[in-house]
C-alpha positions as a Python dict, from the first residue, in 0.01 Angstrom:
ca = {
    (1, 'M'): (0, 0, 0),
    (2, 'G'): (108, 210, -293),
    (3, 'E'): (409, 364, -119),
    (4, 'P'): (619, 549, -229),
    (5, 'L'): (389, 650, -517),
    (6, 'F'): (114, 734, -266),
    (7, 'P'): (176, 862, 87),
    (8, 'Y'): (84, 638, 383),
    (9, 'S'): (-288, 542, 350),
    (10, 'G'): (-318, 765, 42),
    (11, 'L'): (-440, 484, -183),
    (12, 'L'): (-691, 382, 84),
    (13, 'W'): (-841, 732, 76),
    (14, 'V'): (-858, 726, -304),
    (15, 'V'): (-1050, 397, -288),
    (16, 'R'): (-1278, 531, -11),
    (17, 'I'): (-1361, 844, -213),
    (18, 'V'): (-1434, 641, -527),
    (19, 'L'): (-1658, 402, -330),
    (20, 'L'): (-1848, 683, -158),
    (21, 'A'): (-1895, 864, -491),
    (22, 'S'): (-2021, 538, -645),
    (23, 'V'): (-2269, 488, -361),
    (24, 'A'): (-2390, 848, -394),
    (25, 'L'): (-2437, 809, -771),
    (26, 'H'): (-2615, 476, -722),
    (27, 'I'): (-2856, 626, -468),
    (28, 'T'): (-2918, 925, -695),
    (29, 'A'): (-2995, 696, -989),
    (30, 'A'): (-3228, 483, -773),
    (31, 'V'): (-3421, 790, -653),
    (32, 'Q'): (-3451, 920, -1010),
    (33, 'L'): (-3570, 580, -1134),
    (34, 'T'): (-3825, 558, -852),
    (35, 'R'): (-3960, 904, -931),
    (36, 'M'): (-3988, 822, -1302),
    (37, 'N'): (-4165, 498, -1210),
    (38, 'W'): (-4417, 680, -990),
    (39, 'A'): (-4471, 954, -1250),
    (40, 'A'): (-4537, 695, -1522),
    (41, 'R'): (-4822, 543, -1318),
    (42, 'P'): (-4948, 792, -1057),
    (43, 'H'): (-5238, 563, -959),
    (44, 'G'): (-5185, 208, -839),
    (45, 'Y'): (-5322, -99, -1009),
    (46, 'D'): (-5682, -199, -929),
    (47, 'T'): (-5577, -546, -819),
    (48, 'K'): (-5393, -629, -499),
    (49, 'Q'): (-5230, -933, -653),
    (50, 'S'): (-4868, -896, -752),
    (51, 'I'): (-4759, -960, -1107),
    (52, 'A'): (-4516, -1246, -1162),
    (53, 'T'): (-4196, -1115, -1011),
    (54, 'T'): (-3926, -1222, -770),
    (55, 'Y'): (-3897, -1142, -402),
    (56, 'A'): (-3569, -965, -482),
    (57, 'A'): (-3747, -734, -729),
    (58, 'R'): (-4032, -657, -488),
    (59, 'T'): (-3791, -569, -207),
    (60, 'M'): (-3538, -377, -414),
    (61, 'R'): (-3615, -36, -261),
    (62, 'W'): (-3625, -169, 95),
    (63, 'S'): (-3305, -367, 59),
    (64, 'G'): (-3143, -51, -82),
    (65, 'V'): (-3251, 155, 219),
    (66, 'I'): (-3130, -115, 459),
    (67, 'L'): (-2798, -131, 275),
    (68, 'A'): (-2756, 248, 291),
    (69, 'L'): (-2814, 237, 667),
    (70, 'F'): (-2578, -59, 693),
    (71, 'I'): (-2301, 132, 511),
    (72, 'V'): (-2330, 417, 761),
    (73, 'Y'): (-2321, 168, 1051),
    (74, 'H'): (-2029, -21, 895),
    (75, 'L'): (-1823, 297, 859),
    (76, 'L'): (-1902, 402, 1216),
    (77, 'H'): (-1827, 52, 1341),
    (78, 'L'): (-1513, -77, 1172),
    (79, 'T'): (-1364, 244, 1029),
    (80, 'A'): (-1425, 496, 1307),
    (81, 'G'): (-1483, 256, 1596),
    (82, 'V'): (-1751, 475, 1754),
    (83, 'V'): (-2032, 216, 1774),
    (84, 'S'): (-2052, -139, 1913),
    (85, 'F'): (-1714, -134, 2086),
    (86, 'Q'): (-1642, -107, 2457),
    (87, 'P'): (-1432, 199, 2552),
    (88, 'G'): (-1070, 134, 2458),
    (89, 'Q'): (-1153, -184, 2263),
    (90, 'F'): (-1117, -31, 1913),
    (91, 'V'): (-755, 0, 1802),
    (92, 'H'): (-694, 240, 1512),
    (93, 'L'): (-545, 60, 1206),
    (94, 'S'): (-558, -280, 1377),
    (95, 'V'): (-799, -438, 1130),
    (96, 'Y'): (-770, -800, 1245),
    (97, 'H'): (-819, -711, 1611),
    (98, 'N'): (-1115, -483, 1536),
    (99, 'V'): (-1289, -738, 1314),
    (100, 'V'): (-1255, -1013, 1574),
    (101, 'A'): (-1361, -785, 1860),
    (102, 'G'): (-1648, -637, 1659),
    (103, 'F'): (-1791, -967, 1535),
    (104, 'S'): (-1753, -1138, 1873),
    (105, 'V'): (-2079, -969, 1972),
    (106, 'W'): (-2355, -1194, 1836),
    (107, 'Y'): (-2608, -922, 1751),
    (108, 'V'): (-2345, -718, 1562),
    (109, 'A'): (-2247, -1025, 1359),
    (110, 'G'): (-2617, -1105, 1312),
    (111, 'F'): (-2685, -756, 1179),
    (112, 'Y'): (-2399, -794, 931),
    (113, 'I'): (-2538, -1130, 814),
    (114, 'V'): (-2890, -983, 769),
    (115, 'A'): (-2744, -687, 579),
    (116, 'M'): (-2552, -925, 354),
    (117, 'A'): (-2875, -1119, 287),
    (118, 'C'): (-3025, -786, 174),
    (119, 'L'): (-2718, -730, -42),
    (120, 'C'): (-2766, -1077, -193),
    (121, 'L'): (-3125, -998, -292),
    (122, 'H'): (-3027, -652, -415),
    (123, 'L'): (-2742, -789, -629),
    (124, 'D'): (-2954, -1073, -767),
    (125, 'H'): (-3215, -834, -904),
    (126, 'G'): (-2959, -568, -997),
    (127, 'I'): (-2746, -804, -1204),
    (128, 'W'): (-3056, -955, -1367),
    (129, 'S'): (-3182, -604, -1451),
    (130, 'M'): (-2843, -514, -1597),
    (131, 'F'): (-2866, -812, -1834),
    (132, 'Q'): (-3216, -705, -1940),
    (133, 'T'): (-3107, -343, -1989),
    (134, 'L'): (-2817, -453, -2207),
    (135, 'G'): (-3060, -659, -2415),
    (136, 'W'): (-2892, -989, -2336),
    (137, 'N'): (-3215, -1149, -2213),
    (138, 'N'): (-3400, -1367, -2462),
    (139, 'A'): (-3584, -1700, -2452),
    (140, 'R'): (-3263, -1903, -2480),
    (141, 'A'): (-3054, -1698, -2236),
    (142, 'T'): (-3307, -1636, -1957),
    (143, 'L'): (-3227, -1941, -1745),
    (144, 'A'): (-2851, -1898, -1781),
    (145, 'L'): (-2866, -1527, -1695),
    (146, 'Q'): (-3090, -1589, -1393),
    (147, 'T'): (-2853, -1860, -1275),
    (148, 'L'): (-2555, -1629, -1324),
    (149, 'S'): (-2714, -1337, -1138),
    (150, 'R'): (-2818, -1560, -847),
    (151, 'G'): (-2483, -1736, -845),
    (152, 'V'): (-2285, -1412, -825),
    (153, 'A'): (-2515, -1282, -550),
    (154, 'L'): (-2476, -1604, -350),
    (155, 'V'): (-2097, -1608, -387),
    (156, 'V'): (-2080, -1249, -259),
    (157, 'F'): (-2318, -1338, 28),
    (158, 'V'): (-2119, -1644, 136),
    (159, 'G'): (-1791, -1456, 103),
    (160, 'F'): (-1905, -1162, 314),
    (161, 'I'): (-2074, -1365, 587),
    (162, 'S'): (-1777, -1600, 619),
    (163, 'V'): (-1594, -1349, 839),
    (164, 'P'): (-1862, -1291, 1107),
    (165, 'V'): (-1955, -1661, 1099),
    (166, 'A'): (-1590, -1762, 1146),
    (167, 'V'): (-1554, -1525, 1442),
    (168, 'L'): (-1881, -1640, 1603),
    (169, 'A'): (-1791, -2006, 1550),
    (170, 'G'): (-1454, -1951, 1718),
    (171, 'W'): (-1252, -2039, 1408),
    (172, 'V'): (-1086, -1697, 1423),
    (173, 'H'): (-954, -1556, 1751),
}
């Protein structure tokens, strides 16, 4: 893609670099936000009861850590082919073959589905927080914005799990 403007796989490497830089910036911002949060209240609340919040908000840090680990696994699995493949099973640049072979193993597909559930929660709270940060949240817009953030997260979840589910179900060979 992109030839002759870009050499073979040149555009792919541009996209990979942009994505990795985005992930690094996102992790850096999350660590900075966590540190500012802890510095603002160095002692925990006296009560053990949680304030009114969503499960997605309470698990934001953990889903982020799981997603970071998943990204490393994903790159080692489907990009480098060094994990979860039998010797000689991974074929460089044969995306269809590698996806089918990789997701034919139930626990690999299961891990991807669990990681995408974490992504769904992470996106739900992240999109909702973005709306609040931009000041779009008010009494009239709250329900619509919550529905939008959950809807986008669910569409991404269903889209991403459709591939391992299709392979496991035998719809894709």
